Residue, then its C-alpha position, 0 to 999 in steps of 0.5 A: m224714191r229718193s237718193i243718198l249719195l254718201l263721199g268716203a267711207g272711213r272709219s266712222a261711216s260704219s254704223l251711217i251706212e247700216y243705219l240708211l240701209k235699215h231704213a231705206a225699204q221704209q223710207q223709200w231712199t237709194l244709198t250710193v257709197a263713193e269711196r277709193d278703196l272699194a274693198q273697204a267700201r264693200k266690207l261696210v256695205q255687206g251684210g246691210e238689210g237693204a242694198a247700196h251701190v257702191v262705186e269707185l271714186d277719187a274725191a279729188q277729181a272734180e268732174a267724176r265727183a260732180a257727175l255723182i253729186a248730180g244724179h242723187d238729192l242729198v250729199i252727206s260728205m265723210l271726206p277729210a275736212f279739207m275736202h269739203m268745200d269743193v263738195l259743198r261748191d258743186c252741191l250750191r251749183l248743182r242744187k243738192h242738200v248736204i250733210t257734213p260732221s265737220y266743223v263749219p269751214d270760215a269760207l262756208w259762212p259767206m256762201d250762207a245766203e246763196f244756199k238760201q236763196a237756191g232753197l237748200t240746207v247744209l247741216n254741219e257739225m252733226g257727228a259726235d264732237p262737234g255734233i252731239d256735244h252741240m245738241s246735248a248742251m243746247r237743250i239744257l241751256d234752252g231748259l235754264r233759259a226757260k227757267g230763268a237761269r243766269m248761266e255763270a260756267f259752261e264746260s265740256y269735254c269728249g274723248g274718242l278712248v279704248a274700252p277698260e277691256s280692250d285697254d293693254n297699253p301704257w298710253g290707254y289709247k288706240f285709233s277709233w278714227n282718223p289717226r292724222n287728226v289725232v297726230l296733228a290734233g291742236q295744232g294751228p291757232a292757240a286754244r282760246y277760252i274764258h275763266h271768271g272773265q279773263l280770256k285765256y290762251i294756249p299756244y300749242h307748245q303749251l297745250f298739253r301740259r295745261t290740262t285739267r282732271v276731269a272725273l266721270p261717274g263710274l269711269g274715274a278721272f281723265d286729263g282734258y286739254a283745251n280745243r282750239d276755240s271755246l270763245k265762238y260758241r258763246g254767241i252760237y250757243g247765246i250765252a255770250d256774256i258767260p264768265t267761264m266757258l271752255r270745250g275740251t278733249l279728254r285723254k287717259e291720265g298720263y297720255c298727254e304728259a307722254w305727248d307733250a314730250l313728242v310735241q317739245l321734240g318736234c316729232t309732230e311737226d308737219g311743215f317740213n319733210l325729213e331726209l332719213p332714208a326708209e332703213a334709218t331706225w327709230t333712234d335715228y329718228l330721234c337723234a334728228f331731234l336732240p341737240e348734239g354732245g348728248g352722249t351715247d345713250v339716247r334714252l338718257a339723252t331724251a329724258k335729260y333733254l326733255g327734263l324728264e325722269p328716265t325711269g318716269r311714266a312718260m319715257k316708258k311710254l316713248e320706249w314702249l312705242g319703240l322710239f329707243g329701238t332698232g326698228a326700221i322707219g320704213q320710208a323717206g321723205l315724209t314729215p316728222a308728224a307722218t312718219l310718227q303716225r305710221l308708228l303710232e298705226s302699227k301700235w295703237v291699232l284696234g284690233p278685231g276683238d277689241k271695243d272702244l270708248l266715247v266719253m262726254w261730259h257737260r258742266f253747268r254752273y247757273t244761278v236762279e232765284n238767288c241759288t247756285r246750282e250745277i247740272h252734270a251731264s255725262l255720256s259714255v258708249i262702247g263700241r260693238d267690235s272694232i268696225h261698229t265702234a263708238m265713235a262710228q255711232c256716235v259720228g254716224l247717226p245723228i247723220g243718219i237721223g239728220a238725213k231723214l229729218l231733211l228728206n222728209g222735210q222736217v228741217r224746214q230752214h235753208g242755207v248753213l245750219l248747226p243742230l241748235a234748234p229745238g227742231l233739230y236736236n230734239p228728235i236726233l237725240d230722242e232717237l239716239a236714246e232709243l238707240g242706247i246714247a243717252f246722257r245722264e244728268q245729275e243736279v247738285e248744289a254748287 
């Protein structure tokens, strides 16, 4: 019997756990789910076709974490991204394979040679975005290369949204993954991409103002904003000389305009703590970011400060959140972003009867035999329910399939890997298609 250790059982783990349990008997593996919230872990394990051992673990406790890792053959880390390096160092020291859905940390690349020397494989960026986006893009790019095509442009967008039948708030958004990541989206270094050979940079304070309209077949138009670093994937994808490349995130039309208002106010700042008491109102919270002398009407003062129409759609979204109301913020001493997150978690909740939607769209522009053409590839997945969400399926299932390939010796490369080779992306995409997660491709004249 092979043994798998899953660290973390949060929002994106449900479909992964279901997959691993469903295949446990046939694949002869056991599953241990380690989670700080035992009730959450047990809820996700209950009803599975196999048995999983659930243990309580605070993954920040190094000794307990290492002891669990030592007793398993493969470690899957679904922990917050900032915790992955500790897990990866443990896995190298204890000689364990590891899979994560997260971007490769910069500190991991220098360890590549050590993992190779130890005969260990680290599969990274194995979720939806990053993950399925890489695999689907590479399959098409490799096919175009085989035809002798010259790439002119590649654009890729992904969004975790709410399904149309569950879209009942003016933001068109509900949480289907880590709320903190949503609140802090886009912070850090400026977004980087290339357009017609010109390098472009978008600092955070401009990010949600520089959007692109993206139309998806059968779903309508969305607003897309640039991800942090599109440039590094030119080399990774083997298209270093491409004149246009952009990777971005999709949101429902109007979301970015209203979110930009929160950015401009300072509500998404995470570098200092507020001195407001727990009984302070959301109006007090908002006033803390407005200049003095704006008058007693906070709503009008906010609109004036932001240059927005007082009755416009962005202001209506802020009002729907309760930011101009008398409700209490409920907890003192948090950062502005963490305080805002508490409000959003109460307003953007994915209810028991709700379903989410994950969408992805690629555009490839290429020239072959003096003819310029485009391929548009789109994916849309609706969740089964509020537990087995589209996000959980698209993050968890590629990881589960990757675990099967790795444990069965079908991943022959060692070291730090992304799912960019046919030996990885073909079997994963093929099985995902069997599970109902498949792209639709359309070739058009450019």
